[in-house]
N, CA, C and O atoms as a GROMACS GRO file, in nm:
protein
  444
    1MET      N    1   6.161   7.422  10.508
    1MET     CA    2   6.219   7.548  10.552
    1MET      C    3   6.189   7.659  10.449
    1MET      O    4   6.207   7.642  10.329
    2ARG      N    5   6.144   7.770  10.501
    2ARG     CA    6   6.104   7.875  10.418
    2ARG      C    7   6.219   7.976  10.402
    2ARG      O    8   6.284   8.010  10.501
    3VAL      N    9   6.245   8.025  10.279
    3VAL     CA   10   6.355   8.120  10.253
    3VAL      C   11   6.291   8.253  10.226
    3VAL      O   12   6.194   8.262  10.152
    4SER      N   13   6.347   8.357  10.287
    4SER     CA   14   6.293   8.492  10.268
    4SER      C   15   6.320   8.540  10.122
    4SER      O   16   6.412   8.493  10.055
    5ARG      N   17   6.239   8.632  10.078
    5ARG     CA   18   6.256   8.685   9.943
    5ARG      C   19   6.391   8.759   9.921
    5ARG      O   20   6.458   8.742   9.819
    6PRO      N   21   6.427   8.842  10.022
    6PRO     CA   22   6.560   8.908  10.003
    6PRO      C   23   6.676   8.810   9.993
    6PRO      O   24   6.769   8.832   9.916
    7LEU      N   25   6.671   8.705  10.070
    7LEU     CA   26   6.778   8.605  10.064
    7LEU      C   27   6.776   8.534   9.929
    7LEU      O   28   6.881   8.508   9.870
    8ALA      N   29   6.655   8.501   9.881
    8ALA     CA   30   6.646   8.433   9.750
    8ALA      C   31   6.697   8.531   9.637
    8ALA      O   32   6.765   8.486   9.545
    9ALA      N   33   6.664   8.661   9.646
    9ALA     CA   34   6.712   8.754   9.544
    9ALA      C   35   6.864   8.768   9.551
    9ALA      O   36   6.930   8.775   9.448
   10LEU      N   37   6.917   8.771   9.668
   10LEU     CA   38   7.063   8.781   9.682
   10LEU      C   39   7.130   8.658   9.625
   10LEU      O   40   7.232   8.671   9.559
   11ALA      N   41   7.079   8.540   9.647
   11ALA     CA   42   7.136   8.416   9.594
   11ALA      C   43   7.131   8.416   9.441
   11ALA      O   44   7.222   8.367   9.375
   12CYS      N   45   7.023   8.470   9.387
   12CYS     CA   46   7.008   8.477   9.238
   12CYS      C   47   7.112   8.573   9.179
   12CYS      O   48   7.172   8.543   9.076
   13VAL      N   49   7.134   8.686   9.244
   13VAL     CA   50   7.232   8.784   9.198
   13VAL      C   51   7.374   8.726   9.206
   13VAL      O   52   7.456   8.747   9.115
   14ALA      N   53   7.402   8.656   9.312
   14ALA     CA   54   7.535   8.594   9.330
   14ALA      C   55   7.561   8.489   9.220
   14ALA      O   56   7.670   8.486   9.162
   15LEU      N   57   7.462   8.405   9.193
   15LEU     CA   58   7.474   8.306   9.087
   15LEU      C   59   7.490   8.369   8.950
   15LEU      O   60   7.564   8.318   8.866
   16SER      N   61   7.419   8.481   8.926
   16SER     CA   62   7.432   8.548   8.798
   16SER      C   63   7.576   8.603   8.782
   16SER      O   64   7.633   8.596   8.673
   17GLY      N   65   7.633   8.654   8.887
   17GLY     CA   66   7.771   8.702   8.886
   17GLY      C   67   7.871   8.594   8.853
   17GLY      O   68   7.966   8.619   8.779
   18VAL      N   69   7.850   8.474   8.906
   18VAL     CA   70   7.938   8.364   8.876
   18VAL      C   71   7.925   8.327   8.730
   18VAL      O   72   8.026   8.298   8.665
   19GLY      N   73   7.809   8.326   8.679
   19GLY     CA   74   7.787   8.290   8.536
   19GLY      C   75   7.847   8.394   8.446
   19GLY      O   76   7.900   8.356   8.341
   20LEU      N   77   7.846   8.521   8.478
   20LEU     CA   78   7.906   8.622   8.393
   20LEU      C   79   8.057   8.617   8.402
   20LEU      O   80   8.125   8.644   8.302
   21ALA      N   81   8.111   8.585   8.514
   21ALA     CA   82   8.255   8.573   8.532
   21ALA      C   83   8.311   8.458   8.444
   21ALA      O   84   8.426   8.464   8.400
   22ALA      N   85   8.232   8.357   8.421
   22ALA     CA   86   8.278   8.245   8.341
   22ALA      C   87   8.281   8.282   8.195
   22ALA      O   88   8.345   8.210   8.118
   23CYS      N   89   8.218   8.388   8.151
   23CYS     CA   90   8.211   8.425   8.010
   23CYS      C   91   8.319   8.531   7.973
   23CYS      O   92   8.316   8.585   7.863
   24GLN      N   93   8.409   8.558   8.059
   24GLN     CA   94   8.509   8.660   8.033
   24GLN      C   95   8.617   8.620   7.935
   24GLN      O   96   8.711   8.697   7.913
   25ASP      N   97   8.609   8.502   7.877
   25ASP     CA   98   8.704   8.462   7.776
   25ASP      C   99   8.664   8.509   7.637
   25ASP      O  100   8.726   8.473   7.537
   26GLN      N  101   8.558   8.589   7.633
   26GLN     CA  102   8.511   8.647   7.502
   26GLN      C  103   8.505   8.799   7.512
   26GLN      O  104   8.481   8.857   7.618
   27THR      N  105   8.528   8.860   7.397
   27THR     CA  106   8.512   9.004   7.384
   27THR      C  107   8.369   9.032   7.353
   27THR      O  108   8.311   8.966   7.267
   28VAL      N  109   8.310   9.128   7.419
   28VAL     CA  110   8.166   9.159   7.399
   28VAL      C  111   8.156   9.266   7.289
   28VAL      O  112   8.214   9.374   7.300
   29GLY      N  113   8.085   9.235   7.186
   29GLY     CA  114   8.062   9.329   7.075
   29GLY      C  115   8.093   9.264   6.941
   29GLY      O  116   8.100   9.141   6.931
   30THR      N  117   8.111   9.348   6.835
   30THR     CA  118   8.126   9.298   6.702
   30THR      C  119   8.248   9.368   6.638
   30THR      O  120   8.268   9.488   6.654
   31ILE      N  121   8.325   9.292   6.568
   31ILE     CA  122   8.436   9.340   6.480
   31ILE      C  123   8.399   9.311   6.338
   31ILE      O  124   8.381   9.195   6.301
   32THR      N  125   8.387   9.415   6.256
   32THR     CA  126   8.341   9.397   6.116
   32THR      C  127   8.451   9.436   6.020
   32THR      O  128   8.512   9.542   6.034
   33GLY      N  129   8.475   9.349   5.923
   33GLY     CA  130   8.574   9.378   5.819
   33GLY      C  131   8.507   9.409   5.688
   33GLY      O  132   8.413   9.341   5.648
   34HIS      N  133   8.554   9.515   5.617
   34HIS     CA  134   8.494   9.557   5.494
   34HIS      C  135   8.601   9.561   5.386
   34HIS      O  136   8.720   9.575   5.416
   35ASN      N  137   8.561   9.549   5.264
   35ASN     CA  138   8.651   9.570   5.149
   35ASN      C  139   8.568   9.660   5.051
   35ASN      O  140   8.472   9.616   4.988
   36GLY      N  141   8.613   9.787   5.042
   36GLY     CA  142   8.538   9.887   4.966
   36GLY      C  143   8.402   9.904   5.043
   36GLY      O  144   8.402   9.920   5.165
   37GLY      N  145   8.293   9.902   4.972
   37GLY     CA  146   8.166   9.921   5.035
   37GLY      C  147   8.102   9.791   5.080
   37GLY      O  148   7.990   9.791   5.130
   38ARG      N  149   8.174   9.679   5.062
   38ARG     CA  150   8.116   9.544   5.095
   38ARG      C  151   8.163   9.495   5.227
   38ARG      O  152   8.280   9.508   5.262
   39THR      N  153   8.068   9.438   5.304
   39THR     CA  154   8.103   9.376   5.428
   39THR      C  155   8.159   9.237   5.398
   39THR      O  156   8.094   9.155   5.333
   40VAL      N  157   8.281   9.212   5.445
   40VAL     CA  158   8.346   9.076   5.421
   40VAL      C  159   8.306   8.981   5.529
   40VAL      O  160   8.268   8.868   5.499
   41GLN      N  161   8.314   9.022   5.654
   41GLN     CA  162   8.282   8.928   5.763
   41GLN      C  163   8.267   9.010   5.893
   41GLN      O  164   8.330   9.113   5.914
   42ALA      N  165   8.177   8.956   5.979
   42ALA     CA  166   8.161   9.017   6.114
   42ALA      C  167   8.181   8.908   6.215
   42ALA      O  168   8.133   8.796   6.199
   43PHE      N  169   8.254   8.942   6.321
   43PHE     CA  170   8.278   8.848   6.431
   43PHE      C  171   8.204   8.907   6.552
   43PHE      O  172   8.232   9.019   6.595
   44THR      N  173   8.108   8.829   6.604
   44THR     CA  174   8.034   8.872   6.723
   44THR      C  175   8.086   8.800   6.844
   44THR      O  176   8.096   8.678   6.845
   45ASN      N  177   8.120   8.876   6.945
   45ASN     CA  178   8.175   8.823   7.074
   45ASN      C  179   8.288   8.722   7.048
   45ASN      O  180   8.280   8.607   7.091
   46PRO      N  181   8.394   8.768   6.976
   46PRO     CA  182   8.507   8.675   6.948
   46PRO      C  183   8.584   8.640   7.075
   46PRO      O  184   8.584   8.713   7.174
   47SER      N  185   8.648   8.525   7.068
   47SER     CA  186   8.728   8.478   7.181
   47SER      C  187   8.848   8.574   7.206
   47SER      O  188   8.902   8.632   7.111
   48ASN      N  189   8.887   8.589   7.329
   48ASN     CA  190   9.006   8.666   7.360
   48ASN      C  191   9.131   8.600   7.322
   48ASN      O  192   9.235   8.664   7.314
   49GLU      N  193   9.126   8.468   7.295
   49GLU     CA  194   9.247   8.387   7.269
   49GLU      C  195   9.258   8.360   7.120
   49GLU      O  196   9.158   8.348   7.049
   50GLY      N  197   9.381   8.352   7.075
   50GLY     CA  198   9.408   8.304   6.940
   50GLY      C  199   9.395   8.411   6.831
   50GLY      O  200   9.380   8.530   6.858
   51CYS      N  201   9.403   8.363   6.708
   51CYS     CA  202   9.404   8.443   6.589
   51CYS      C  203   9.268   8.424   6.522
   51CYS      O  204   9.216   8.313   6.516
   52HIS      N  205   9.212   8.536   6.469
   52HIS     CA  206   9.087   8.533   6.396
   52HIS      C  207   9.113   8.572   6.255
   52HIS      O  208   9.161   8.683   6.230
   53ARG      N  209   9.084   8.488   6.162
   53ARG     CA  210   9.119   8.508   6.022
   53ARG      C  211   8.997   8.562   5.944
   53ARG      O  212   8.887   8.509   5.957
   54PHE      N  213   9.016   8.664   5.868
   54PHE     CA  214   8.910   8.713   5.778
   54PHE      C  215   8.906   8.621   5.655
   54PHE      O  216   9.010   8.578   5.605
   55LYS      N  217   8.785   8.591   5.606
   55LYS     CA  218   8.770   8.496   5.498
   55LYS      C  219   8.811   8.556   5.363
   55LYS      O  220   8.824   8.483   5.265
   56ALA      N  221   8.832   8.688   5.357
   56ALA     CA  222   8.879   8.758   5.236
   56ALA      C  223   8.957   8.882   5.284
   56ALA      O  224   8.951   8.918   5.401
   57ASP      N  225   9.030   8.944   5.192
   57ASP     CA  226   9.107   9.062   5.226
   57ASP      C  227   9.014   9.177   5.277
   57ASP      O  228   8.902   9.194   5.227
   58VAL      N  229   9.061   9.252   5.375
   58VAL     CA  230   8.984   9.356   5.437
   58VAL      C  231   9.058   9.490   5.427
   58VAL      O  232   9.178   9.495   5.457
   59THR      N  233   8.992   9.596   5.386
   59THR     CA  234   9.058   9.727   5.373
   59THR      C  235   9.005   9.826   5.482
   59THR      O  236   9.061   9.934   5.498
   60ARG      N  237   8.904   9.790   5.553
   60ARG     CA  238   8.852   9.871   5.662
   60ARG      C  239   8.799   9.785   5.776
   60ARG      O  240   8.732   9.685   5.750
   61VAL      N  241   8.826   9.821   5.900
   61VAL     CA  242   8.779   9.744   6.011
   61VAL      C  243   8.708   9.832   6.110
   61VAL      O  244   8.759   9.938   6.146
   62GLU      N  245   8.590   9.790   6.158
   62GLU     CA  246   8.520   9.856   6.262
   62GLU      C  247   8.525   9.773   6.387
   62GLU      O  248   8.483   9.658   6.385
   63ASN      N  249   8.576   9.828   6.496
   63ASN     CA  250   8.588   9.758   6.622
   63ASN      C  251   8.479   9.816   6.721
   63ASN      O  252   8.499   9.920   6.784
   64SER      N  253   8.370   9.745   6.730
   64SER     CA  254   8.258   9.790   6.814
   64SER      C  255   8.257   9.702   6.942
   64SER      O  256   8.152   9.652   6.984
   65THR      N  257   8.374   9.685   7.001
   65THR     CA  258   8.385   9.608   7.129
   65THR      C  259   8.448   9.693   7.236
   65THR      O  260   8.488   9.807   7.212
   66GLN      N  261   8.456   9.635   7.356
   66GLN     CA  262   8.521   9.701   7.466
   66GLN      C  263   8.668   9.663   7.479
   66GLN      O  264   8.730   9.690   7.582
   67ASN      N  265   8.724   9.604   7.378
   67ASN     CA  266   8.863   9.562   7.378
   67ASN      C  267   8.934   9.618   7.255
   67ASN      O  268   8.872   9.631   7.150
   68SER      N  269   9.061   9.651   7.265
   68SER     CA  270   9.139   9.692   7.153
   68SER      C  271   9.189   9.564   7.077
   68SER      O  272   9.200   9.456   7.136
   69ILE      N  273   9.218   9.579   6.948
   69ILE     CA  274   9.260   9.468   6.869
   69ILE      C  275   9.394   9.499   6.798
   69ILE      O  276   9.437   9.614   6.789
   70LEU      N  277   9.455   9.394   6.749
   70LEU     CA  278   9.575   9.407   6.662
   70LEU      C  279   9.543   9.351   6.530
   70LEU      O  280   9.494   9.238   6.521
   71LEU      N  281   9.567   9.427   6.423
   71LEU     CA  282   9.539   9.383   6.286
   71LEU      C  283   9.668   9.343   6.218
   71LEU      O  284   9.773   9.403   6.239
   72TYR      N  285   9.657   9.240   6.135
   72TYR     CA  286   9.775   9.186   6.067
   72TYR      C  287   9.752   9.173   5.914
   72TYR      O  288   9.639   9.154   5.869
   73THR      N  289   9.859   9.183   5.836
   73THR     CA  290   9.843   9.164   5.695
   73THR      C  291   9.868   9.017   5.657
   73THR      O  292   9.862   8.981   5.539
   74THR      N  293   9.894   8.935   5.753
   74THR     CA  294   9.913   8.788   5.734
   74THR      C  295   9.792   8.712   5.783
   74THR      O  296   9.722   8.765   5.869
   75PRO      N  297   9.765   8.596   5.736
   75PRO     CA  298   9.646   8.518   5.778
   75PRO      C  299   9.664   8.451   5.914
   75PRO      O  300   9.568   8.398   5.969
   76ASP      N  301   9.788   8.452   5.972
   76ASP     CA  302   9.813   8.381   6.099
   76ASP      C  303   9.854   8.472   6.214
   76ASP      O  304   9.919   8.426   6.308
   77CYS      N  305   9.818   8.598   6.208
   77CYS     CA  306   9.845   8.697   6.316
   77CYS      C  307   9.996   8.709   6.345
   77CYS      O  308  10.036   8.723   6.460
   78THR      N  309  10.076   8.702   6.242
   78THR     CA  310  10.220   8.729   6.262
   78THR      C  311  10.253   8.857   6.191
   78THR      O  312  10.190   8.890   6.091
   79ALA      N  313  10.350   8.930   6.239
   79ALA     CA  314  10.392   9.054   6.177
   79ALA      C  315  10.524   9.030   6.100
   79ALA      O  316  10.626   8.998   6.159
   80PRO      N  317  10.519   9.044   5.970
   80PRO     CA  318  10.640   9.026   5.893
   80PRO      C  319  10.748   9.129   5.933
   80PRO      O  320  10.714   9.238   5.978
   81LYS      N  321  10.872   9.096   5.918
   81LYS     CA  322  10.981   9.185   5.961
   81LYS      C  323  10.965   9.319   5.893
   81LYS      O  324  10.947   9.328   5.772
   82GLY      N  325  10.973   9.422   5.974
   82GLY     CA  326  10.959   9.559   5.921
   82GLY      C  327  10.820   9.608   5.895
   82GLY      O  328  10.801   9.720   5.848
   83ARG      N  329  10.718   9.522   5.926
   83ARG     CA  330  10.579   9.559   5.907
   83ARG      C  331  10.500   9.522   6.035
   83ARG      O  332  10.437   9.416   6.040
   84PRO      N  333  10.503   9.606   6.134
   84PRO     CA  334  10.436   9.567   6.258
   84PRO      C  335  10.283   9.563   6.241
   84PRO      O  336  10.227   9.611   6.143
   85SER      N  337  10.220   9.502   6.345
   85SER     CA  338  10.073   9.496   6.343
   85SER      C  339  10.021   9.636   6.366
   85SER      O  340  10.095   9.724   6.408
   86THR      N  341   9.894   9.656   6.340
   86THR     CA  342   9.827   9.784   6.358
   86THR      C  343   9.731   9.774   6.477
   86THR      O  344   9.644   9.687   6.480
   87TYR      N  345   9.748   9.862   6.573
   87TYR     CA  346   9.673   9.867   6.696
   87TYR      C  347   9.538   9.947   6.665
   87TYR      O  348   9.543  10.060   6.616
   88LEU      N  349   9.427   9.886   6.693
   88LEU     CA  350   9.298   9.956   6.675
   88LEU      C  351   9.224   9.957   6.807
   88LEU      O  352   9.182   9.853   6.859
   89ASN      N  353   9.210  10.082   6.862
   89ASN     CA  354   9.147  10.100   6.990
   89ASN      C  355   9.003  10.054   6.990
   89ASN      O  356   8.940  10.043   6.885
   90MET      N  357   8.950  10.027   7.110
   90MET     CA  358   8.810   9.989   7.121
   90MET      C  359   8.719  10.099   7.069
   90MET      O  360   8.754  10.217   7.075
   91GLN      N  361   8.603  10.063   7.018
   91GLN     CA  362   8.504  10.150   6.965
   91GLN      C  363   8.564  10.239   6.855
   91GLN      O  364   8.530  10.357   6.847
   92GLY      N  365   8.652  10.185   6.771
   92GLY     CA  366   8.712  10.265   6.665
   92GLY      C  367   8.703  10.193   6.529
   92GLY      O  368   8.652  10.082   6.516
   93SER      N  369   8.756  10.265   6.429
   93SER     CA  370   8.766  10.204   6.294
   93SER      C  371   8.894  10.256   6.231
   93SER      O  372   8.948  10.360   6.269
   94ASP      N  373   8.938  10.178   6.130
   94ASP     CA  374   9.064  10.213   6.066
   94ASP      C  375   9.058  10.164   5.922
   94ASP      O  376   8.993  10.064   5.891
   95GLU      N  377   9.131  10.239   5.833
   95GLU     CA  378   9.137  10.194   5.698
   95GLU      C  379   9.283  10.165   5.663
   95GLU      O  380   9.375  10.225   5.720
   96VAL      N  381   9.303  10.074   5.571
   96VAL     CA  382   9.438  10.034   5.529
   96VAL      C  383   9.505  10.145   5.450
   96VAL      O  384   9.443  10.206   5.362
   97ILE      N  385   9.631  10.172   5.482
   97ILE     CA  386   9.708  10.262   5.398
   97ILE      C  387   9.752  10.174   5.278
   97ILE      O  388   9.796  10.061   5.299
   98LYS      N  389   9.741  10.224   5.160
   98LYS     CA  390   9.766  10.140   5.040
   98LYS      C  391   9.899  10.065   5.041
   98LYS      O  392   9.908   9.954   4.991
   99THR      N  393  10.002  10.127   5.099
   99THR     CA  394  10.132  10.062   5.097
   99THR      C  395  10.140   9.947   5.197
   99THR      O  396  10.229   9.863   5.187
  100ALA      N  397  10.045   9.941   5.295
  100ALA     CA  398  10.046   9.836   5.395
  100ALA      C  399   9.986   9.706   5.346
  100ALA      O  400  10.018   9.597   5.396
  101GLY      N  401   9.898   9.720   5.247
  101GLY     CA  402   9.826   9.604   5.198
  101GLY      C  403   9.704   9.572   5.286
  101GLY      O  404   9.689   9.629   5.394
  102PRO      N  405   9.617   9.480   5.240
  102PRO     CA  406   9.496   9.450   5.316
  102PRO      C  407   9.524   9.372   5.442
  102PRO      O  408   9.627   9.306   5.455
  103TRP      N  409   9.428   9.380   5.535
  103TRP     CA  410   9.437   9.299   5.658
  103TRP      C  411   9.375   9.162   5.632
  103TRP      O  412   9.275   9.147   5.561
  104ARG      N  413   9.439   9.063   5.693
  104ARG     CA  414   9.390   8.929   5.675
  104ARG      C  415   9.354   8.859   5.806
  104ARG      O  416   9.293   8.753   5.803
  105SER      N  417   9.391   8.916   5.921
  105SER     CA  418   9.364   8.854   6.047
  105SER      C  419   9.373   8.960   6.158
  105SER      O  420   9.421   9.071   6.138
  106PHE      N  421   9.323   8.921   6.276
  106PHE     CA  422   9.333   9.006   6.396
  106PHE      C  423   9.337   8.921   6.522
  106PHE      O  424   9.294   8.806   6.524
  107SER      N  425   9.388   8.982   6.628
  107SER     CA  426   9.383   8.917   6.760
  107SER      C  427   9.342   9.025   6.860
  107SER      O  428   9.356   9.144   6.834
  108ILE      N  429   9.290   8.981   6.975
  108ILE     CA  430   9.253   9.078   7.083
  108ILE      C  431   9.383   9.120   7.149
  108ILE      O  432   9.466   9.037   7.187
  109ALA      N  433   9.399   9.251   7.163
  109ALA     CA  434   9.520   9.308   7.228
  109ALA      C  435   9.521   9.270   7.376
  109ALA      O  436   9.416   9.268   7.440
  110PRO      N  437   9.639   9.241   7.432
  110PRO     CA  438   9.649   9.214   7.575
  110PRO      C  439   9.609   9.339   7.653
  110PRO      O  440   9.637   9.452   7.614
  111ALA      N  441   9.542   9.311   7.766
  111ALA     CA  442   9.494   9.421   7.851
  111ALA      C  443   9.606   9.484   7.926
  111ALA      O  444   9.585   9.578   8.003
   0.00000   0.00000   0.00000
């Protein structure tokens, strides 16, 4: 049985869409943590789930993704009483206020 080219192209596009939908558990882009002028760590396409820990203290974060993130001063993405997490919008960057202390982890903000 011979399949027409338009039908084959349509099937290919449909299968590509299914493959892309399966990858939505990741944030597309890079989140980079810095301390002074030094890059501490970069996370490329991090998972939308769970806590992501920086391997060293971070004083500036660049969020080059299509998702907003929450920054924490603790290594386990918890906010100590009286010190809430910091919301960083997509495609943004932020620096630590000296009284807040360095960031140690982040999570992807709920949509």
